[in-house]
PDB file of N, CA, C and O in Angstrom:
ATOM      1  N   UNK A   1     -26.473 -28.214  20.890  1.00  0.00           N
ATOM      2  CA  UNK A   1     -25.876 -27.038  21.477  1.00  0.00           C
ATOM      3  C   UNK A   1     -26.640 -25.814  20.971  1.00  0.00           C
ATOM      4  O   UNK A   1     -26.856 -25.669  19.768  1.00  0.00           O
ATOM      5  N   UNK A   2     -27.035 -24.959  21.865  1.00  0.00           N
ATOM      6  CA  UNK A   2     -27.796 -23.777  21.467  1.00  0.00           C
ATOM      7  C   UNK A   2     -26.861 -22.608  21.208  1.00  0.00           C
ATOM      8  O   UNK A   2     -25.664 -22.674  21.486  1.00  0.00           O
ATOM      9  N   UNK A   3     -27.425 -21.546  20.674  1.00  0.00           N
ATOM     10  CA  UNK A   3     -26.640 -20.357  20.349  1.00  0.00           C
ATOM     11  C   UNK A   3     -26.083 -19.703  21.607  1.00  0.00           C
ATOM     12  O   UNK A   3     -24.984 -19.149  21.574  1.00  0.00           O
ATOM     13  N   UNK A   4     -26.813 -19.755  22.703  1.00  0.00           N
ATOM     14  CA  UNK A   4     -26.324 -19.151  23.945  1.00  0.00           C
ATOM     15  C   UNK A   4     -25.054 -19.835  24.433  1.00  0.00           C
ATOM     16  O   UNK A   4     -24.215 -19.175  25.047  1.00  0.00           O
ATOM     17  N   UNK A   5     -24.881 -21.094  24.194  1.00  0.00           N
ATOM     18  CA  UNK A   5     -23.705 -21.815  24.663  1.00  0.00           C
ATOM     19  C   UNK A   5     -22.514 -21.645  23.720  1.00  0.00           C
ATOM     20  O   UNK A   5     -21.375 -21.808  24.158  1.00  0.00           O
ATOM     21  N   UNK A   6     -22.730 -21.331  22.470  1.00  0.00           N
ATOM     22  CA  UNK A   6     -21.643 -21.194  21.499  1.00  0.00           C
ATOM     23  C   UNK A   6     -20.905 -19.872  21.673  1.00  0.00           C
ATOM     24  O   UNK A   6     -19.682 -19.832  21.535  1.00  0.00           O
ATOM     25  N   UNK A   7     -21.613 -18.802  21.968  1.00  0.00           N
ATOM     26  CA  UNK A   7     -20.991 -17.479  22.058  1.00  0.00           C
ATOM     27  C   UNK A   7     -19.939 -17.409  23.164  1.00  0.00           C
ATOM     28  O   UNK A   7     -18.833 -16.943  22.891  1.00  0.00           O
ATOM     29  N   UNK A   8     -20.217 -17.846  24.405  1.00  0.00           N
ATOM     30  CA  UNK A   8     -19.152 -17.805  25.419  1.00  0.00           C
ATOM     31  C   UNK A   8     -17.976 -18.724  25.081  1.00  0.00           C
ATOM     32  O   UNK A   8     -16.830 -18.409  25.400  1.00  0.00           O
ATOM     33  N   UNK A   9     -18.254 -19.846  24.442  1.00  0.00           N
ATOM     34  CA  UNK A   9     -17.190 -20.761  24.054  1.00  0.00           C
ATOM     35  C   UNK A   9     -16.292 -20.126  22.991  1.00  0.00           C
ATOM     36  O   UNK A   9     -15.070 -20.260  23.061  1.00  0.00           O
ATOM     37  N   UNK A  10     -16.873 -19.446  22.021  1.00  0.00           N
ATOM     38  CA  UNK A  10     -16.086 -18.764  20.992  1.00  0.00           C
ATOM     39  C   UNK A  10     -15.270 -17.634  21.594  1.00  0.00           C
ATOM     40  O   UNK A  10     -14.115 -17.439  21.216  1.00  0.00           O
ATOM     41  N   UNK A  11     -15.846 -16.893  22.517  1.00  0.00           N
ATOM     42  CA  UNK A  11     -15.129 -15.803  23.179  1.00  0.00           C
ATOM     43  C   UNK A  11     -13.975 -16.339  24.013  1.00  0.00           C
ATOM     44  O   UNK A  11     -12.896 -15.747  24.021  1.00  0.00           O
ATOM     45  N   UNK A  12     -14.180 -17.433  24.703  1.00  0.00           N
ATOM     46  CA  UNK A  12     -13.125 -18.035  25.513  1.00  0.00           C
ATOM     47  C   UNK A  12     -11.995 -18.569  24.647  1.00  0.00           C
ATOM     48  O   UNK A  12     -10.824 -18.396  24.986  1.00  0.00           O
ATOM     49  N   UNK A  13     -12.324 -19.209  23.541  1.00  0.00           N
ATOM     50  CA  UNK A  13     -11.276 -19.762  22.680  1.00  0.00           C
ATOM     51  C   UNK A  13     -10.485 -18.658  21.983  1.00  0.00           C
ATOM     52  O   UNK A  13      -9.272 -18.793  21.819  1.00  0.00           O
ATOM     53  N   UNK A  14     -11.133 -17.577  21.571  1.00  0.00           N
ATOM     54  CA  UNK A  14     -10.394 -16.485  20.937  1.00  0.00           C
ATOM     55  C   UNK A  14      -9.509 -15.759  21.940  1.00  0.00           C
ATOM     56  O   UNK A  14      -8.423 -15.305  21.580  1.00  0.00           O
ATOM     57  N   UNK A  15      -9.945 -15.639  23.183  1.00  0.00           N
ATOM     58  CA  UNK A  15      -9.110 -15.030  24.221  1.00  0.00           C
ATOM     59  C   UNK A  15      -7.907 -15.909  24.524  1.00  0.00           C
ATOM     60  O   UNK A  15      -6.799 -15.401  24.693  1.00  0.00           O
ATOM     61  N   UNK A  16      -8.107 -17.209  24.593  1.00  0.00           N
ATOM     62  CA  UNK A  16      -6.993 -18.123  24.844  1.00  0.00           C
ATOM     63  C   UNK A  16      -5.993 -18.085  23.697  1.00  0.00           C
ATOM     64  O   UNK A  16      -4.786 -18.148  23.931  1.00  0.00           O
ATOM     65  N   UNK A  17      -6.467 -17.984  22.479  1.00  0.00           N
ATOM     66  CA  UNK A  17      -5.584 -17.898  21.322  1.00  0.00           C
ATOM     67  C   UNK A  17      -4.767 -16.611  21.350  1.00  0.00           C
ATOM     68  O   UNK A  17      -3.587 -16.618  20.999  1.00  0.00           O
ATOM     69  N   UNK A  18      -5.380 -15.513  21.760  1.00  0.00           N
ATOM     70  CA  UNK A  18      -4.666 -14.239  21.843  1.00  0.00           C
ATOM     71  C   UNK A  18      -3.591 -14.277  22.922  1.00  0.00           C
ATOM     72  O   UNK A  18      -2.554 -13.631  22.775  1.00  0.00           O
ATOM     73  N   UNK A  19      -3.814 -15.014  23.994  1.00  0.00           N
ATOM     74  CA  UNK A  19      -2.813 -15.112  25.057  1.00  0.00           C
ATOM     75  C   UNK A  19      -1.646 -16.001  24.662  1.00  0.00           C
ATOM     76  O   UNK A  19      -0.522 -15.783  25.113  1.00  0.00           O
ATOM     77  N   UNK A  20      -1.899 -16.994  23.830  1.00  0.00           N
ATOM     78  CA  UNK A  20      -0.848 -17.910  23.410  1.00  0.00           C
ATOM     79  C   UNK A  20       0.077 -17.252  22.393  1.00  0.00           C
ATOM     80  O   UNK A  20       1.283 -17.497  22.414  1.00  0.00           O
ATOM     81  N   UNK A  21      -0.457 -16.434  21.514  1.00  0.00           N
ATOM     82  CA  UNK A  21       0.348 -15.783  20.489  1.00  0.00           C
ATOM     83  C   UNK A  21       1.280 -14.757  21.129  1.00  0.00           C
ATOM     84  O   UNK A  21       0.916 -14.133  22.126  1.00  0.00           O
ATOM     85  N   UNK A  22       2.470 -14.576  20.571  1.00  0.00           N
ATOM     86  CA  UNK A  22       3.386 -13.588  21.141  1.00  0.00           C
ATOM     87  C   UNK A  22       2.821 -12.181  20.988  1.00  0.00           C
ATOM     88  O   UNK A  22       2.300 -11.813  19.935  1.00  0.00           O
ATOM     89  N   UNK A  23       2.935 -11.407  22.057  1.00  0.00           N
ATOM     90  CA  UNK A  23       2.347 -10.072  22.044  1.00  0.00           C
ATOM     91  C   UNK A  23       3.343  -9.005  21.636  1.00  0.00           C
ATOM     92  O   UNK A  23       2.936  -7.900  21.277  1.00  0.00           O
ATOM     93  N   UNK A  24       4.635  -9.298  21.679  1.00  0.00           N
ATOM     94  CA  UNK A  24       5.622  -8.291  21.299  1.00  0.00           C
ATOM     95  C   UNK A  24       6.189  -8.634  19.935  1.00  0.00           C
ATOM     96  O   UNK A  24       6.450  -9.797  19.628  1.00  0.00           O
ATOM     97  N   UNK A  25       6.374  -7.616  19.130  1.00  0.00           N
ATOM     98  CA  UNK A  25       7.006  -7.785  17.833  1.00  0.00           C
ATOM     99  C   UNK A  25       8.326  -7.058  17.846  1.00  0.00           C
ATOM    100  O   UNK A  25       8.536  -6.138  18.636  1.00  0.00           O
ATOM    101  N   UNK A  26       9.207  -7.471  16.974  1.00  0.00           N
ATOM    102  CA  UNK A  26      10.524  -6.860  16.921  1.00  0.00           C
ATOM    103  C   UNK A  26      10.440  -5.558  16.145  1.00  0.00           C
ATOM    104  O   UNK A  26      10.140  -5.560  14.951  1.00  0.00           O
ATOM    105  N   UNK A  27      10.699  -4.458  16.810  1.00  0.00           N
ATOM    106  CA  UNK A  27      10.717  -3.147  16.161  1.00  0.00           C
ATOM    107  C   UNK A  27      12.072  -2.517  16.413  1.00  0.00           C
ATOM    108  O   UNK A  27      12.441  -2.270  17.562  1.00  0.00           O
ATOM    109  N   UNK A  28      12.819  -2.253  15.346  1.00  0.00           N
ATOM    110  CA  UNK A  28      14.155  -1.683  15.490  1.00  0.00           C
ATOM    111  C   UNK A  28      14.092  -0.200  15.810  1.00  0.00           C
ATOM    112  O   UNK A  28      15.044   0.350  16.365  1.00  0.00           O
ATOM    113  N   UNK A  29      13.009   0.449  15.478  1.00  0.00           N
ATOM    114  CA  UNK A  29      12.871   1.855  15.799  1.00  0.00           C
ATOM    115  C   UNK A  29      12.306   2.652  14.646  1.00  0.00           C
ATOM    116  O   UNK A  29      12.150   2.156  13.530  1.00  0.00           O
ATOM    117  N   UNK A  30      12.001   3.909  14.949  1.00  0.00           N
ATOM    118  CA  UNK A  30      11.351   4.785  13.983  1.00  0.00           C
ATOM    119  C   UNK A  30      12.257   5.076  12.794  1.00  0.00           C
ATOM    120  O   UNK A  30      11.799   5.052  11.652  1.00  0.00           O
ATOM    121  N   UNK A  31      13.537   5.353  13.044  1.00  0.00           N
ATOM    122  CA  UNK A  31      14.467   5.702  11.969  1.00  0.00           C
ATOM    123  C   UNK A  31      15.193   4.468  11.441  1.00  0.00           C
ATOM    124  O   UNK A  31      15.470   4.384  10.244  1.00  0.00           O
ATOM    125  N   UNK A  32      15.504   3.515  12.307  1.00  0.00           N
ATOM    126  CA  UNK A  32      16.288   2.343  11.901  1.00  0.00           C
ATOM    127  C   UNK A  32      15.536   1.463  10.898  1.00  0.00           C
ATOM    128  O   UNK A  32      16.164   0.837  10.044  1.00  0.00           O
ATOM    129  N   UNK A  33      14.232   1.405  10.986  1.00  0.00           N
ATOM    130  CA  UNK A  33      13.436   0.597  10.055  1.00  0.00           C
ATOM    131  C   UNK A  33      12.952   1.394   8.847  1.00  0.00           C
ATOM    132  O   UNK A  33      12.164   0.882   8.052  1.00  0.00           O
ATOM    133  N   UNK A  34      13.403   2.623   8.697  1.00  0.00           N
ATOM    134  CA  UNK A  34      12.928   3.472   7.601  1.00  0.00           C
ATOM    135  C   UNK A  34      13.398   2.936   6.257  1.00  0.00           C
ATOM    136  O   UNK A  34      14.485   2.369   6.144  1.00  0.00           O
ATOM    137  N   UNK A  35      12.565   3.123   5.244  1.00  0.00           N
ATOM    138  CA  UNK A  35      12.869   2.636   3.903  1.00  0.00           C
ATOM    139  C   UNK A  35      12.326   3.639   2.891  1.00  0.00           C
ATOM    140  O   UNK A  35      11.178   4.071   2.991  1.00  0.00           O
ATOM    141  N   UNK A  36      13.156   4.007   1.920  1.00  0.00           N
ATOM    142  CA  UNK A  36      12.749   4.944   0.876  1.00  0.00           C
ATOM    143  C   UNK A  36      13.026   4.301  -0.478  1.00  0.00           C
ATOM    144  O   UNK A  36      14.126   3.804  -0.721  1.00  0.00           O
ATOM    145  N   UNK A  37      12.032   4.311  -1.354  1.00  0.00           N
ATOM    146  CA  UNK A  37      12.212   3.789  -2.707  1.00  0.00           C
ATOM    147  C   UNK A  37      11.755   4.841  -3.713  1.00  0.00           C
ATOM    148  O   UNK A  37      10.814   5.596  -3.466  1.00  0.00           O
ATOM    149  N   UNK A  38      12.438   4.871  -4.840  1.00  0.00           N
ATOM    150  CA  UNK A  38      12.081   5.767  -5.933  1.00  0.00           C
ATOM    151  C   UNK A  38      11.841   4.917  -7.169  1.00  0.00           C
ATOM    152  O   UNK A  38      12.733   4.198  -7.621  1.00  0.00           O
ATOM    153  N   UNK A  39      10.649   4.999  -7.705  1.00  0.00           N
ATOM    154  CA  UNK A  39      10.300   4.243  -8.900  1.00  0.00           C
ATOM    155  C   UNK A  39      10.099   5.176 -10.077  1.00  0.00           C
ATOM    156  O   UNK A  39       9.552   6.269  -9.934  1.00  0.00           O
ATOM    157  N   UNK A  40      10.547   4.734 -11.240  1.00  0.00           N
ATOM    158  CA  UNK A  40      10.382   5.498 -12.471  1.00  0.00           C
ATOM    159  C   UNK A  40       9.531   4.685 -13.434  1.00  0.00           C
ATOM    160  O   UNK A  40       9.738   3.482 -13.595  1.00  0.00           O
ATOM    161  N   UNK A  41       8.578   5.345 -14.068  1.00  0.00           N
ATOM    162  CA  UNK A  41       7.727   4.655 -15.035  1.00  0.00           C
ATOM    163  C   UNK A  41       7.624   5.488 -16.299  1.00  0.00           C
ATOM    164  O   UNK A  41       7.453   6.706 -16.253  1.00  0.00           O
ATOM    165  N   UNK A  42       7.732   4.805 -17.426  1.00  0.00           N
ATOM    166  CA  UNK A  42       7.541   5.418 -18.733  1.00  0.00           C
ATOM    167  C   UNK A  42       6.280   4.848 -19.354  1.00  0.00           C
ATOM    168  O   UNK A  42       5.967   3.669 -19.194  1.00  0.00           O
ATOM    169  N   UNK A  43       5.567   5.700 -20.061  1.00  0.00           N
ATOM    170  CA  UNK A  43       4.384   5.233 -20.775  1.00  0.00           C
ATOM    171  C   UNK A  43       4.349   5.931 -22.126  1.00  0.00           C
ATOM    172  O   UNK A  43       4.433   7.157 -22.203  1.00  0.00           O
ATOM    173  N   UNK A  44       4.227   5.157 -23.175  1.00  0.00           N
ATOM    174  CA  UNK A  44       4.143   5.692 -24.531  1.00  0.00           C
ATOM    175  C   UNK A  44       2.973   5.033 -25.239  1.00  0.00           C
ATOM    176  O   UNK A  44       2.787   3.820 -25.148  1.00  0.00           O
ATOM    177  N   UNK A  45       2.193   5.824 -25.935  1.00  0.00           N
ATOM    178  CA  UNK A  45       1.128   5.236 -26.738  1.00  0.00           C
ATOM    179  C   UNK A  45       1.111   5.882 -28.111  1.00  0.00           C
ATOM    180  O   UNK A  45       1.467   7.048 -28.284  1.00  0.00           O
ATOM    181  N   UNK A  46       0.690   5.094 -29.069  1.00  0.00           N
ATOM    182  CA  UNK A  46       0.607   5.539 -30.451  1.00  0.00           C
ATOM    183  C   UNK A  46      -0.658   4.936 -31.046  1.00  0.00           C
ATOM    184  O   UNK A  46      -0.809   3.715 -31.103  1.00  0.00           O
ATOM    185  N   UNK A  47      -1.561   5.799 -31.486  1.00  0.00           N
ATOM    186  CA  UNK A  47      -2.821   5.332 -32.070  1.00  0.00           C
ATOM    187  C   UNK A  47      -2.897   5.744 -33.522  1.00  0.00           C
ATOM    188  O   UNK A  47      -2.517   6.855 -33.893  1.00  0.00           O
ATOM    189  N   UNK A  48      -3.388   4.840 -34.330  1.00  0.00           N
ATOM    190  CA  UNK A  48      -3.627   5.118 -35.736  1.00  0.00           C
ATOM    191  C   UNK A  48      -5.122   4.946 -35.972  1.00  0.00           C
ATOM    192  O   UNK A  48      -5.649   3.837 -35.885  1.00  0.00           O
ATOM    193  N   UNK A  49      -5.801   6.051 -36.270  1.00  0.00           N
ATOM    194  CA  UNK A  49      -7.243   6.011 -36.460  1.00  0.00           C
ATOM    195  C   UNK A  49      -7.559   5.525 -37.873  1.00  0.00           C
ATOM    196  O   UNK A  49      -7.168   6.162 -38.852  1.00  0.00           O
ATOM    197  N   UNK A  50      -8.257   4.411 -37.980  1.00  0.00           N
ATOM    198  CA  UNK A  50      -8.631   3.885 -39.292  1.00  0.00           C
ATOM    199  C   UNK A  50      -9.776   4.692 -39.888  1.00  0.00           C
ATOM    200  O   UNK A  50      -9.784   4.967 -41.088  1.00  0.00           O
ATOM    201  N   UNK A  51     -10.721   5.063 -39.075  1.00  0.00           N
ATOM    202  CA  UNK A  51     -11.829   5.914 -39.513  1.00  0.00           C
ATOM    203  C   UNK A  51     -11.546   7.314 -38.990  1.00  0.00           C
ATOM    204  O   UNK A  51     -11.811   7.608 -37.825  1.00  0.00           O
ATOM    205  N   UNK A  52     -11.015   8.168 -39.834  1.00  0.00           N
ATOM    206  CA  UNK A  52     -10.619   9.500 -39.397  1.00  0.00           C
ATOM    207  C   UNK A  52     -11.834  10.322 -38.986  1.00  0.00           C
ATOM    208  O   UNK A  52     -12.926  10.190 -39.540  1.00  0.00           O
ATOM    209  N   UNK A  53     -11.602  11.172 -37.998  1.00  0.00           N
ATOM    210  CA  UNK A  53     -12.666  12.054 -37.540  1.00  0.00           C
ATOM    211  C   UNK A  53     -12.817  13.212 -38.513  1.00  0.00           C
ATOM    212  O   UNK A  53     -12.050  13.327 -39.469  1.00  0.00           O
ATOM    213  N   UNK A  54     -13.793  14.063 -38.277  1.00  0.00           N
ATOM    214  CA  UNK A  54     -14.031  15.198 -39.163  1.00  0.00           C
ATOM    215  C   UNK A  54     -12.884  16.202 -39.112  1.00  0.00           C
ATOM    216  O   UNK A  54     -12.687  16.962 -40.060  1.00  0.00           O
ATOM    217  N   UNK A  55     -12.135  16.214 -38.030  1.00  0.00           N
ATOM    218  CA  UNK A  55     -11.004  17.141 -37.933  1.00  0.00           C
ATOM    219  C   UNK A  55      -9.832  16.681 -38.789  1.00  0.00           C
ATOM    220  O   UNK A  55      -8.883  17.439 -38.988  1.00  0.00           O
ATOM    221  N   UNK A  56      -9.880  15.460 -39.297  1.00  0.00           N
ATOM    222  CA  UNK A  56      -8.833  14.964 -40.168  1.00  0.00           C
ATOM    223  C   UNK A  56      -7.641  14.381 -39.434  1.00  0.00           C
ATOM    224  O   UNK A  56      -6.599  14.126 -40.039  1.00  0.00           O
ATOM    225  N   UNK A  57      -7.785  14.173 -38.148  1.00  0.00           N
ATOM    226  CA  UNK A  57      -6.678  13.624 -37.368  1.00  0.00           C
ATOM    227  C   UNK A  57      -6.554  12.135 -37.654  1.00  0.00           C
ATOM    228  O   UNK A  57      -7.506  11.382 -37.449  1.00  0.00           O
ATOM    229  N   UNK A  58      -5.385  11.705 -38.128  1.00  0.00           N
ATOM    230  CA  UNK A  58      -5.185  10.314 -38.485  1.00  0.00           C
ATOM    231  C   UNK A  58      -4.471   9.506 -37.430  1.00  0.00           C
ATOM    232  O   UNK A  58      -4.582   8.281 -37.407  1.00  0.00           O
ATOM    233  N   UNK A  59      -3.735  10.172 -36.550  1.00  0.00           N
ATOM    234  CA  UNK A  59      -3.024   9.436 -35.508  1.00  0.00           C
ATOM    235  C   UNK A  59      -2.804  10.333 -34.301  1.00  0.00           C
ATOM    236  O   UNK A  59      -2.880  11.559 -34.390  1.00  0.00           O
ATOM    237  N   UNK A  60      -2.533   9.695 -33.178  1.00  0.00           N
ATOM    238  CA  UNK A  60      -2.235  10.406 -31.936  1.00  0.00           C
ATOM    239  C   UNK A  60      -1.165   9.624 -31.203  1.00  0.00           C
ATOM    240  O   UNK A  60      -1.173   8.393 -31.208  1.00  0.00           O
ATOM    241  N   UNK A  61      -0.254  10.329 -30.578  1.00  0.00           N
ATOM    242  CA  UNK A  61       0.782   9.660 -29.793  1.00  0.00           C
ATOM    243  C   UNK A  61       1.112  10.519 -28.585  1.00  0.00           C
ATOM    244  O   UNK A  61       0.872  11.727 -28.576  1.00  0.00           O
ATOM    245  N   UNK A  62       1.658   9.883 -27.580  1.00  0.00           N
ATOM    246  CA  UNK A  62       2.024  10.600 -26.362  1.00  0.00           C
ATOM    247  C   UNK A  62       3.029   9.809 -25.557  1.00  0.00           C
ATOM    248  O   UNK A  62       3.122   8.588 -25.680  1.00  0.00           O
ATOM    249  N   UNK A  63       3.790  10.526 -24.721  1.00  0.00           N
ATOM    250  CA  UNK A  63       4.788   9.899 -23.865  1.00  0.00           C
ATOM    251  C   UNK A  63       4.775  10.615 -22.528  1.00  0.00           C
ATOM    252  O   UNK A  63       4.587  11.831 -22.478  1.00  0.00           O
ATOM    253  N   UNK A  64       4.968   9.890 -21.463  1.00  0.00           N
ATOM    254  CA  UNK A  64       5.039  10.491 -20.140  1.00  0.00           C
ATOM    255  C   UNK A  64       6.077   9.763 -19.295  1.00  0.00           C
ATOM    256  O   UNK A  64       6.306   8.567 -19.469  1.00  0.00           O
ATOM    257  N   UNK A  65       6.691  10.486 -18.394  1.00  0.00           N
ATOM    258  CA  UNK A  65       7.655   9.942 -17.427  1.00  0.00           C
ATOM    259  C   UNK A  65       7.099  10.241 -16.044  1.00  0.00           C
ATOM    260  O   UNK A  65       6.753  11.386 -15.751  1.00  0.00           O
ATOM    261  N   UNK A  66       7.009   9.239 -15.201  1.00  0.00           N
ATOM    262  CA  UNK A  66       6.462   9.409 -13.857  1.00  0.00           C
ATOM    263  C   UNK A  66       7.496   9.023 -12.819  1.00  0.00           C
ATOM    264  O   UNK A  66       8.279   8.095 -13.018  1.00  0.00           O
ATOM    265  N   UNK A  67       7.492   9.749 -11.705  1.00  0.00           N
ATOM    266  CA  UNK A  67       8.368   9.486 -10.567  1.00  0.00           C
ATOM    267  C   UNK A  67       7.482   9.151  -9.376  1.00  0.00           C
ATOM    268  O   UNK A  67       6.534   9.876  -9.072  1.00  0.00           O
ATOM    269  N   UNK A  68       7.796   8.055  -8.707  1.00  0.00           N
ATOM    270  CA  UNK A  68       7.020   7.616  -7.555  1.00  0.00           C
ATOM    271  C   UNK A  68       7.981   7.462  -6.380  1.00  0.00           C
ATOM    272  O   UNK A  68       8.834   6.574  -6.381  1.00  0.00           O
ATOM    273  N   UNK A  69       7.841   8.324  -5.383  1.00  0.00           N
ATOM    274  CA  UNK A  69       8.674   8.283  -4.183  1.00  0.00           C
ATOM    275  C   UNK A  69       7.841   7.703  -3.052  1.00  0.00           C
ATOM    276  O   UNK A  69       6.784   8.234  -2.713  1.00  0.00           O
ATOM    277  N   UNK A  70       8.320   6.614  -2.472  1.00  0.00           N
ATOM    278  CA  UNK A  70       7.612   5.937  -1.389  1.00  0.00           C
ATOM    279  C   UNK A  70       8.536   5.880  -0.181  1.00  0.00           C
ATOM    280  O   UNK A  70       9.528   5.150  -0.192  1.00  0.00           O
ATOM    281  N   UNK A  71       8.221   6.642   0.857  1.00  0.00           N
ATOM    282  CA  UNK A  71       9.026   6.681   2.083  1.00  0.00           C
ATOM    283  C   UNK A  71       8.193   6.126   3.229  1.00  0.00           C
ATOM    284  O   UNK A  71       7.073   6.573   3.477  1.00  0.00           O
ATOM    285  N   UNK A  72       8.757   5.150   3.919  1.00  0.00           N
ATOM    286  CA  UNK A  72       8.066   4.519   5.048  1.00  0.00           C
ATOM    287  C   UNK A  72       9.004   4.469   6.241  1.00  0.00           C
ATOM    288  O   UNK A  72      10.143   4.015   6.131  1.00  0.00           O
ATOM    289  N   UNK A  73       8.525   4.932   7.360  1.00  0.00           N
ATOM    290  CA  UNK A  73       9.341   4.894   8.568  1.00  0.00           C
ATOM    291  C   UNK A  73       9.100   3.583   9.301  1.00  0.00           C
ATOM    292  O   UNK A  73       8.209   2.808   8.953  1.00  0.00           O
ATOM    293  N   UNK A  74       9.907   3.359  10.309  1.00  0.00           N
ATOM    294  CA  UNK A  74       9.653   2.234  11.192  1.00  0.00           C
ATOM    295  C   UNK A  74       8.583   2.633  12.196  1.00  0.00           C
ATOM    296  O   UNK A  74       7.966   3.690  12.066  1.00  0.00           O
ATOM    297  N   UNK A  75       8.369   1.807  13.176  1.00  0.00           N
ATOM    298  CA  UNK A  75       7.387   2.101  14.207  1.00  0.00           C
ATOM    299  C   UNK A  75       8.098   2.389  15.518  1.00  0.00           C
ATOM    300  O   UNK A  75       9.146   1.814  15.809  1.00  0.00           O
ATOM    301  N   UNK A  76       7.519   3.282  16.301  1.00  0.00           N
ATOM    302  CA  UNK A  76       8.081   3.565  17.615  1.00  0.00           C
ATOM    303  C   UNK A  76       7.847   2.363  18.516  1.00  0.00           C
ATOM    304  O   UNK A  76       6.876   1.625  18.349  1.00  0.00           O
ATOM    305  N   UNK A  77       8.723   2.180  19.446  1.00  0.00           N
ATOM    306  CA  UNK A  77       8.588   1.067  20.369  1.00  0.00           C
ATOM    307  C   UNK A  77       7.596   1.437  21.453  1.00  0.00           C
ATOM    308  O   UNK A  77       7.478   2.604  21.829  1.00  0.00           O
ATOM    309  N   UNK A  78       6.899   0.460  21.944  1.00  0.00           N
ATOM    310  CA  UNK A  78       5.915   0.696  22.990  1.00  0.00           C
ATOM    311  C   UNK A  78       4.653  -0.084  22.711  1.00  0.00           C
ATOM    312  O   UNK A  78       4.588  -0.887  21.780  1.00  0.00           O
ATOM    313  N   UNK A  79       3.657   0.165  23.529  1.00  0.00           N
ATOM    314  CA  UNK A  79       2.395  -0.546  23.393  1.00  0.00           C
ATOM    315  C   UNK A  79       1.704  -0.197  22.084  1.00  0.00           C
ATOM    316  O   UNK A  79       1.206  -1.078  21.382  1.00  0.00           O
ATOM    317  N   UNK A  80       1.676   1.083  21.759  1.00  0.00           N
ATOM    318  CA  UNK A  80       1.091   1.534  20.502  1.00  0.00           C
ATOM    319  C   UNK A  80       2.212   2.110  19.659  1.00  0.00           C
ATOM    320  O   UNK A  80       2.829   3.104  20.041  1.00  0.00           O
ATOM    321  N   UNK A  81       2.481   1.496  18.515  1.00  0.00           N
ATOM    322  CA  UNK A  81       3.551   1.970  17.646  1.00  0.00           C
ATOM    323  C   UNK A  81       3.044   3.042  16.696  1.00  0.00           C
ATOM    324  O   UNK A  81       1.945   2.936  16.153  1.00  0.00           O
ATOM    325  N   UNK A  82       3.849   4.069  16.500  1.00  0.00           N
ATOM    326  CA  UNK A  82       3.518   5.157  15.588  1.00  0.00           C
ATOM    327  C   UNK A  82       4.458   5.095  14.406  1.00  0.00           C
ATOM    328  O   UNK A  82       5.669   4.977  14.588  1.00  0.00           O
ATOM    329  N   UNK A  83       3.930   5.170  13.206  1.00  0.00           N
ATOM    330  CA  UNK A  83       4.737   5.157  11.994  1.00  0.00           C
ATOM    331  C   UNK A  83       4.253   6.231  11.040  1.00  0.00           C
ATOM    332  O   UNK A  83       3.155   6.768  11.193  1.00  0.00           O
ATOM    333  N   UNK A  84       5.078   6.537  10.058  1.00  0.00           N
ATOM    334  CA  UNK A  84       4.750   7.587   9.099  1.00  0.00           C
ATOM    335  C   UNK A  84       5.069   7.095   7.696  1.00  0.00           C
ATOM    336  O   UNK A  84       6.167   6.601   7.443  1.00  0.00           O
ATOM    337  N   UNK A  85       4.119   7.227   6.791  1.00  0.00           N
ATOM    338  CA  UNK A  85       4.305   6.854   5.390  1.00  0.00           C
ATOM    339  C   UNK A  85       4.049   8.080   4.521  1.00  0.00           C
ATOM    340  O   UNK A  85       3.105   8.836   4.751  1.00  0.00           O
ATOM    341  N   UNK A  86       4.908   8.263   3.515  1.00  0.00           N
ATOM    342  CA  UNK A  86       4.759   9.383   2.588  1.00  0.00           C
ATOM    343  C   UNK A  86       4.836   8.830   1.169  1.00  0.00           C
ATOM    344  O   UNK A  86       5.723   8.038   0.852  1.00  0.00           O
ATOM    345  N   UNK A  87       3.915   9.246   0.330  1.00  0.00           N
ATOM    346  CA  UNK A  87       3.898   8.840  -1.069  1.00  0.00           C
ATOM    347  C   UNK A  87       3.862  10.105  -1.915  1.00  0.00           C
ATOM    348  O   UNK A  87       2.938  10.912  -1.812  1.00  0.00           O
ATOM    349  N   UNK A  88       4.888  10.267  -2.757  1.00  0.00           N
ATOM    350  CA  UNK A  88       4.958  11.429  -3.634  1.00  0.00           C
ATOM    351  C   UNK A  88       4.903  10.992  -5.083  1.00  0.00           C
ATOM    352  O   UNK A  88       5.630  10.087  -5.490  1.00  0.00           O
ATOM    353  N   UNK A  89       4.047  11.629  -5.861  1.00  0.00           N
ATOM    354  CA  UNK A  89       3.865  11.295  -7.270  1.00  0.00           C
ATOM    355  C   UNK A  89       4.096  12.541  -8.112  1.00  0.00           C
ATOM    356  O   UNK A  89       3.607  13.621  -7.779  1.00  0.00           O
ATOM    357  N   UNK A  90       4.843  12.391  -9.205  1.00  0.00           N
ATOM    358  CA  UNK A  90       5.085  13.499 -10.124  1.00  0.00           C
ATOM    359  C   UNK A  90       5.179  12.937 -11.530  1.00  0.00           C
ATOM    360  O   UNK A  90       5.780  11.885 -11.749  1.00  0.00           O
ATOM    361  N   UNK A  91       4.589  13.633 -12.468  1.00  0.00           N
ATOM    362  CA  UNK A  91       4.596  13.171 -13.852  1.00  0.00           C
ATOM    363  C   UNK A  91       4.945  14.320 -14.778  1.00  0.00           C
ATOM    364  O   UNK A  91       4.455  15.438 -14.614  1.00  0.00           O
ATOM    365  N   UNK A  92       5.800  14.032 -15.755  1.00  0.00           N
ATOM    366  CA  UNK A  92       6.210  15.034 -16.740  1.00  0.00           C
ATOM    367  C   UNK A  92       5.482  14.765 -18.034  1.00  0.00           C
ATOM    368  O   UNK A  92       5.673  15.489 -19.011  1.00  0.00           O
TER     369      UNK A  92
END
């Protein structure tokens, strides 16, 4: 079988596969499928320097609190679905 004969066969089989698969998906709507999550993360570190620097600093520590807001809408119904995703990050 030559390369010229494989390309139309591959195109035909992929088209047939696309026709067999369901073309419509279940979409409840733009607002009905909306989902909002809020995540909180804490991070604390504490370092003890064994070889002190010239400034004489022997240790360092820090703490932070982060807020992660993830809002995702559903998709509009129709041939081309439109959706909106928002990601908000804030750290104290």
